[in-house]
N, C-alpha and C positions, 0 to 999 in steps of 0.2 A: 970404207964402210963394207961390212961383210954382206954376203949374198942373202942371208936370212933377213937382215935388217932392211936391205933394199927391196926384197920381195914384199915385206910387210908394208913398206911405204907405198909401193906401187899398188898393192891391194887396197889400201885406204884411199889413195888418190882416185883409183878406179871407182870405188864406192861413192866418193864425193861427186865425180862426174855423173854417175848414174842418177844420183839424187838431184843434181843441178838440171839434168835433162828432164826429169819428171816435173820439177818446179817450173822449168821453162814451158813445157807443154801445158801445164795448168795455167800459167800466166797468159799464154796465147789464147786459151779458151775464154778466160775471164776478160781479156782485152777485146776479143771478138764480141763478147756480150756487153761491152761497155762498163765493166765492173772492175777494171784495173787501171792504175795510172799509166800514162804513156811515157814512162821514164826509162825503159829499156834495161832496167837493172837485172832482170832475169837473164837476158842475152849476154850481158857483160859478165855476170857471175859465172855463167856456163863457159864462156870463152876463157876466163881466167883459170877455171878448173882444168880445162883441156890443155892450156899452156903448161900448167904445173905437171900434169901427168905425162905429156909428151916430153917435157924437159927431163923428167926423172927417168923415162925410158931411153933417153938419148936419141929421140926421133926428131932431128932438126927440121925436116920438111913438115911434120905435124905441128911443131912449134910455130913455124912460119904461117901455116894455114890457120891455126887458132889465133895468132896475132892479127892476121888479116880480118878474121871474124870480129875480133875485139875492136879494131879500128872502124869497121863498118857499123858495129853496134854503137860506138861512141858518136859516129857521124849522124846516125839516125836519132840518137838521143839529143844531140845538139840542135838538129833541125826541128825536132818536135818542141824543144824548149824555146827556140827562136819564134816558132809559130804561136806559142802560148805566152811569150814574154809580155806582150802588151796587156794581157789580162791578169796574169797571176804571179809571175815570177819577177824577182828583183834582178837588176843587172849583175849583182854579185853571184847569183846562182848560175847565170849564163857563163860567167867568167870561170867558175869552177869546172863546168862541163867542158869548156874550151881547153882548160889545162889538162883534164883527163884525156881528151882526144889527142892533144899534142904529146903527152907522155906515151900513149899507146903507139902513136906513129914513130916516136923515137925508139921504142922497144922493137918494133918491127924492122926499122932500118938497121939497128944494131945486129939483129939476128940474121939479116940478109947479107951481111958483110962477107 
């Protein structure tokens, strides 16, 4: 890949991260006001965007940091769904979240090799 193409990719990924950060901040405000679901999707999306940008830049430590954020977000998501499971969620929904957490943990372990 040539330098110009890589620079364009990094610029676009940086823009995605900036947008995801704004969306996360909006989500946090809505969550604080009780007007957003407690699904953690904004934190997960932000972590995924940061992973992609760090990987493209070749910053292994930033990739690991973003993967740790992803694992933490998935753990929070699983806990919140477990708390709500009795009332609103089917067991299959919880299993999907468990899989997402396990996948994030595997990605982190692979990166830390």
